[in-house]
C-alpha positions, 0 to 999 in steps of 0.5 A: 394824091394819096399813094395806091393802097395795098390791094392795088399794089398787091394786084400790080405785083408791088406787094407779096403775101410775105409782106402781109405776113411780115406786117402781122408778125410785127404788129399783132403782138401789140394791136391784137387784131386776130383771133386766128391767123392761118392763111390758105395755101391755094386759091381759085383763079380770078381778078383777086389773084390770091389776095389775102383777106380777114374775116370778122369772127361772126362769119363762117369760114370752113375749117376755121374757128368762129367764136362770135367774140366769146369764150363761150364758143372758143373752140367752135369750128365752122363746117361751111363757108358764109356765102360772101366768103364763098364769093370772094374765094371764087374770085381768087381771094384767100382767107388770112384768118379770122379777126376780133369782134366785140362779144356777139358784135355788140358793145362788150369790147374786143381786145383789139387796140387802135393802130393809130394810138393803142391807148384808144379804142379801134371802134366796134364791133368789127374791131379786128377787121379795121385794125388789120387793114389799118396796119396793112396786115391784109389788103381788105377785110370783111366786117358787118354793121347793125348800127355803126359797126363798119363805118365808126371803126373805119373813121377811128382807124383811119381807113375806108369802110363801106356798108353797101345797100341792105342785102346788096351782099349776102349775109347767109353764114353771118351771126344774125343779130337784128335781121331787119338791119344786119348788113355785110361790109368791107374795110380797105385802106382807101376808096380806090381799093374799095372800088377795085374790090367791088369790081373784082367781085363782079358788082355793079360799077358807075363812072358818072360823078355827082355835081351837087352834094348835100351836107347834114351836120350830125351831132359831133364834138368841136374837133370833128365839126371843124375837121368835117367843115374843113373837108367840105371847104376843100371839096368846094375849092375844087369845084364841088357844089355843097349845100347845107340841108335839113333832112325831113323830120322822119330822118331824125326819127330814124335813130330811135327806130334803129336803136329800138329795132335792134334791141327788140330783134336782138333780144329775140335772136339771142334769147336762147343763148342768154337763157343758157349762159346769162351775163356770160354773153356780155354784160351790155348784151345781157341788158339788151336781151332783158330790155328787148324781151320786155318790149311789146310785139307791136314795137317792131312794126312801129319801128319798121313803119318809121323807117319805111317813111323815112326811106321814102322821104329821103329818096326825094332828098337824093333826087336833088342831092345824089350824095350826102356828106356828114361826120362818120363819128361823133369825134376821134376814137375815145381813149381807153378800151372800155367803150367802142364809141357812139354809133349814132351818126351811122345808125340812120343810114343802116336803118334807111338801108342806103349805101354808106362809106367813110373816107379819111379826112385830112386832120390837124397835127396831133389828132387821131383819124376822123372820117367823112361819111358819104351816102347815096340812094338805095341801090346806087352803090357803084355811083357812091364808090365813084364819088368816094374815089373822086372826093378822096383824091381831092381831099388828099391832093398835094398842093 
């Protein structure tokens, strides 16, 4: 079984704040995970006992810079905490600093590098949060997802990323992008730490485990496909009943609906910013705004109808297969920093509003990390976390 994660070890007294600060000093010059490091000196009493955490730089933290990943707001300072930051602080967590994000949480890359191989992208848009946790600079970090901005970086960096049910975590104080999709999420080293964090925040838990799993083979390259099938085989060896399924046709339509909805809503959210700054907001984001503003008004309603049908039909699938397994990305982290990778395998679940988690799979020597994506029905977050802990233990059991 894998060793306890940094959050578990910190709360058990095996790690100190100084250990995380030493990791930042050693790793940050080559990884560039942070916009600002400035640890708070005091904390509220609570189950997190002063555990430090990183906050994606689209999220308000009182007294800290909030740049949205852009030089346009390089010196802007937040006057209040986002609701999620306030919740974590109320449970004893302390802010370590702000983590890098792609420009306005879209596809124009951040300077962050992949800790597993700095020549490769860490993914986006929650680039710095994933990298900081992968380097054990903090035991957990806040991210956000509108398509695949938590699950994909988690897969690329070899950590656990969790996107809860839509609106399970508050997004007040987050930079809005596409309000019908925007979801807060977390990064931890492993599934056990994620469940521990969830429980520490007073969120619903579950103890029961699934007996039947569905497997959906989303598009991926041969290396990811082989790694995914190997992970499924390991789970089957330990008694998990996994069956390949074909999701309903509405599921496949969800991908285009999510992409279109993000473009339509994002363009209107960022219209004024684009009017003031043009391409300075990022070349890819500027193109999204231009494209989205040209879409007719009924585009959004059509997308919402498509996604609602898909949610209803997938609710029936989850009745038979309480947890679905799929590849968390198309492949390994792409080489270079020009692209943050393809979010398609995550976007389905964002649009469906289901909880989804990526846990590291065993990989062959010489390959970068790849994640197993696990999803459950809306509202079954605690159940999914229990299942993820179980599967992580099986995948990384010592022979």
